[in-house]
C-alpha positions as CSV (number, residue, x, y, z in Angstrom):
1,M,14.5,93.3,74.4
2,S,13.7,90.0,76.0
3,L,10.4,88.2,75.4
4,S,8.3,86.6,78.2
5,K,8.3,82.8,78.4
6,E,4.7,82.9,77.1
7,H,5.7,84.8,74.0
8,Q,8.7,82.6,73.5
9,Q,6.5,79.5,73.6
10,L,4.1,81.1,71.2
11,L,6.9,81.7,68.7
12,L,8.0,78.0,69.0
13,T,4.4,76.9,68.4
14,V,4.0,79.1,65.4
15,A,7.3,77.8,64.0
16,R,6.2,74.1,64.4
17,T,2.7,74.9,63.0
18,S,4.3,76.6,60.0
19,I,6.4,73.5,59.3
20,L,3.3,71.3,59.7
21,H,1.4,73.6,57.4
22,G,4.3,73.3,54.9
23,L,4.1,69.6,55.0
24,Q,0.4,69.7,54.3
25,T,0.2,72.6,51.7
26,G,3.7,73.3,50.5
27,S,3.6,76.9,51.9
28,P,4.3,78.6,55.2
29,L,1.6,79.5,57.7
30,N,-0.3,82.6,56.8
31,I,-0.1,85.0,59.9
32,K,-2.9,87.3,60.8
33,L,-1.1,89.9,63.0
34,S,-4.3,90.8,65.0
35,D,-4.4,87.3,66.4
36,Y,-1.1,87.8,68.3
37,P,0.2,90.1,71.0
38,S,1.5,93.4,69.6
39,V,5.1,92.7,70.9
40,L,5.2,89.9,68.3
41,A,4.3,92.3,65.5
42,E,7.5,94.4,66.1
43,F,10.0,94.2,63.3
44,R,12.8,91.8,64.3
45,A,15.4,89.8,62.4
46,T,15.4,86.1,63.2
47,F,17.0,82.8,62.4
48,V,15.3,79.4,62.8
49,T,17.6,76.5,63.3
50,L,16.3,72.9,63.1
51,E,18.0,69.9,64.6
52,L,17.4,66.2,64.4
53,H,19.2,64.0,66.9
54,Q,21.5,66.9,67.8
55,Q,22.5,67.4,64.2
56,L,21.8,70.4,62.0
57,R,18.7,69.8,59.8
58,G,18.2,73.3,58.5
59,C,18.9,76.9,59.3
60,I,17.5,80.0,57.6
61,G,17.1,83.6,58.7
62,Q,17.4,87.3,58.1
63,L,20.1,89.6,59.3
64,E,17.9,92.7,58.8
65,A,14.4,93.2,60.3
66,T,12.2,93.4,57.3
67,R,8.8,92.1,58.7
68,P,7.0,91.5,61.9
69,L,8.6,89.0,64.3
70,I,5.8,86.4,64.2
71,E,5.8,86.5,60.4
72,D,9.6,86.2,60.2
73,V,9.5,83.1,62.4
74,A,6.8,81.4,60.4
75,E,8.5,82.1,57.1
76,N,12.0,81.1,58.4
77,A,10.8,77.9,60.0
78,F,9.2,76.9,56.7
79,L,12.3,77.8,54.7
80,A,14.6,76.0,57.2
81,A,12.5,72.9,56.8
82,F,12.0,72.9,53.1
83,R,14.3,75.3,51.3
84,D,17.7,75.0,53.0
85,P,19.8,73.9,50.0
86,R,22.1,71.8,52.2
87,F,19.3,69.4,53.1
88,P,16.4,67.5,51.4
89,P,13.0,68.8,52.3
90,L,11.8,67.7,55.8
91,A,9.7,64.5,55.8
92,I,6.5,64.1,57.9
93,D,8.1,61.4,60.1
94,E,10.9,63.8,61.1
95,L,8.5,66.4,62.6
96,T,7.9,64.8,66.0
97,K,11.7,64.4,66.6
98,L,12.6,67.9,65.4
99,E,14.1,70.4,67.8
100,I,13.4,74.1,66.9
101,H,15.7,76.9,68.0
102,I,14.8,80.5,67.3
103,S,17.4,83.3,67.5
104,L,16.2,86.9,67.8
105,L,18.9,89.2,66.5
106,T,19.9,92.6,67.7
107,E,20.9,95.2,65.1
108,H,24.4,94.6,63.8
109,V,27.1,97.2,64.4
110,P,30.5,97.5,62.7
111,I,33.7,96.4,64.5
112,L,36.5,98.8,63.9
113,F,39.9,97.1,63.7
114,S,43.4,97.7,62.4
115,S,44.4,94.1,61.6
116,E,43.2,90.6,61.8
117,Q,44.9,90.2,65.2
118,D,43.1,93.3,66.5
119,L,39.8,91.9,65.2
120,I,40.4,88.6,66.9
121,R,41.2,90.3,70.2
122,Q,37.9,92.1,70.1
123,L,35.7,89.1,69.6
124,Q,33.5,88.0,72.5
125,P,33.0,84.2,72.5
126,N,29.5,83.0,73.2
127,I,28.2,86.6,72.9
128,D,29.0,87.8,69.4
129,G,27.4,86.7,66.2
130,L,29.5,87.9,63.2
131,I,28.8,89.1,59.7
132,L,31.9,89.1,57.4
133,V,31.7,91.1,54.2
134,E,34.4,91.1,51.5
135,G,33.4,92.4,48.1
136,H,30.3,90.5,47.1
137,R,31.0,87.7,49.5
138,R,29.2,87.6,52.8
139,G,28.7,85.1,55.6
140,T,27.4,85.0,59.2
141,F,27.8,82.8,62.2
142,L,25.2,83.0,65.0
143,P,26.5,83.3,68.6
144,S,25.6,79.6,69.1
145,V,28.3,78.6,66.6
146,W,30.9,79.4,69.4
147,E,29.8,76.0,71.0
148,Q,31.5,74.2,68.0
149,L,34.2,76.8,67.4
150,P,35.2,78.2,70.8
151,E,38.5,79.7,69.9
152,P,38.2,83.2,68.3
153,K,40.9,82.6,65.6
154,Q,39.3,79.3,64.6
155,F,35.8,81.0,64.6
156,L,37.0,83.7,62.2
157,R,38.8,81.2,59.9
158,H,35.7,79.1,59.5
159,L,33.6,82.2,58.9
160,K,35.9,83.3,56.1
161,Q,35.5,79.8,54.6
162,K,31.8,80.0,54.9
163,S,31.9,83.3,53.1
164,G,33.8,81.7,50.2
165,L,37.3,82.9,51.2
166,A,40.4,81.0,52.1
167,A,40.8,80.4,55.9
168,D,44.0,82.4,55.9
169,Y,42.7,85.2,53.6
170,W,43.1,88.8,54.8
171,S,42.7,92.2,53.2
172,N,42.2,95.7,54.4
173,T,38.8,95.9,52.8
174,I,37.2,93.2,54.9
175,K,34.3,94.5,57.0
176,V,33.0,92.7,60.1
177,Y,29.8,93.4,62.1
178,R,28.7,92.0,65.4
179,Y,25.3,91.3,66.8
180,Q,23.8,89.4,69.7
181,A,20.9,86.9,69.8
182,E,18.3,85.9,72.3
183,S,17.9,82.1,72.0
184,I,14.6,80.4,72.3
185,S,14.2,76.6,72.3
């Protein structure tokens, strides 16, 4: 389900406001659902990605829809700015230069495959986001990651590494799920 430009802009505003609120109070913006259009109260899974000078500055999200869309965006924007363990907390002077990207995820579905080659053949570059699960290890790449890793084999190798596995690791117990994302920026 695609959102109108007005609703997309509202989500971006809430994300930025939640980050500003975090700088001022140390907590995400508290959302009152009745203040927003009902379409933004539907349960949706999101990721919020922050970039500074075209470089990743934070990215946090949910693969499962566990709360209203507007709340998910406010929480994930705050977490991406202040709790992504790969980066120090955002500083006030970074806020004006910050680019905010929101990904609205579809539900993920399993990909059925007989081998690694079969899986690679089924991947849809620039469309699929992937979740890889092997035992207790789990990792995901949003569809936007195809911009940096455009070749399916390379995409999968890097996802295995992100999941804590060797790039050439393979087993018959690996599970892979695909999803799509609507990008808002």
